[in-house]
C-alpha positions as a printed NumPy array, in Angstrom:
array([[113.402,  49.795, 118.756],
       [110.913,  52.548, 119.49 ],
       [113.549,  54.532, 121.356],
       [115.945,  54.167, 118.412],
       [113.428,  56.165, 116.375],
       [113.216,  58.649, 119.287],
       [109.677,  57.558, 120.173],
       [108.47 ,  57.241, 123.745],
       [106.176,  54.22 , 124.107],
       [104.749,  55.338, 127.444],
       [103.655,  58.699, 126.036],
       [102.213,  57.096, 122.908],
       [100.14 ,  54.62 , 124.895],
       [ 98.968,  57.278, 127.345],
       [ 98.063,  59.712, 124.56 ],
       [ 96.117,  57.067, 122.645],
       [ 94.329,  55.853, 125.781],
       [ 92.995,  59.304, 126.72 ],
       [ 90.242,  59.461, 124.054],
       [ 88.825,  56.153, 125.371],
       [ 89.078,  56.405, 129.176],
       [ 86.388,  53.776, 129.835],
       [ 87.793,  51.121, 127.54 ],
       [ 88.244,  47.737, 129.154],
       [ 89.91 ,  44.575, 127.907],
       [ 88.713,  40.999, 128.199],
       [ 92.214,  39.746, 128.944],
       [ 95.794,  40.942, 129.338],
       [ 96.517,  39.471, 125.907],
       [ 93.851,  41.687, 124.33 ],
       [ 95.346,  44.764, 125.982],
       [ 98.835,  43.762, 124.835],
       [ 97.637,  43.298, 121.234],
       [ 96.09 ,  46.768, 121.29 ],
       [ 99.278,  48.308, 122.695],
       [101.359,  46.582, 120.014],
       [ 98.963,  47.854, 117.348],
       [ 99.201,  51.436, 118.635],
       [102.99 ,  51.33 , 118.885],
       [103.214,  49.842, 115.388],
       [101.103,  52.672, 114.001],
       [103.275,  55.258, 115.742],
       [106.442,  53.64 , 114.383],
       [104.974,  53.475, 110.878],
       [104.007,  57.142, 111.019],
       [107.477,  58.116, 112.217],
       [109.21 ,  56.156, 109.446],
       [106.82 ,  57.622, 106.875],
       [107.512,  61.143, 108.14 ],
       [111.285,  60.577, 107.955],
       [111.086,  59.142, 104.436],
       [108.954,  62.013, 103.191],
       [111.351,  64.525, 104.735],
       [114.287,  62.794, 103.009],
       [112.452,  62.777,  99.673],
       [111.559,  66.447, 100.008],
       [115.138,  67.367, 100.936],
       [116.497,  65.388,  97.97 ],
       [114.05 ,  66.955,  95.535],
       [114.846,  70.46 ,  96.795],
       [118.544,  69.838,  96.277],
       [117.968,  68.354,  92.822],
       [118.721,  64.794,  93.877],
       [115.433,  63.3  ,  92.685]])
């Protein structure tokens, strides 16, 4: 799904991990939950950006 929106999960996770290089997780499940949270935020931001661009394009063309 992430790739459908032209997002690269590996880059997102690497980028978001860099500010906290010493972060450790109590279990693999905790790490997975954090990765899912980060990917969800990136997907949400991408959808939001696309919707705002569509709204702006429609309003500039007199569609809204």
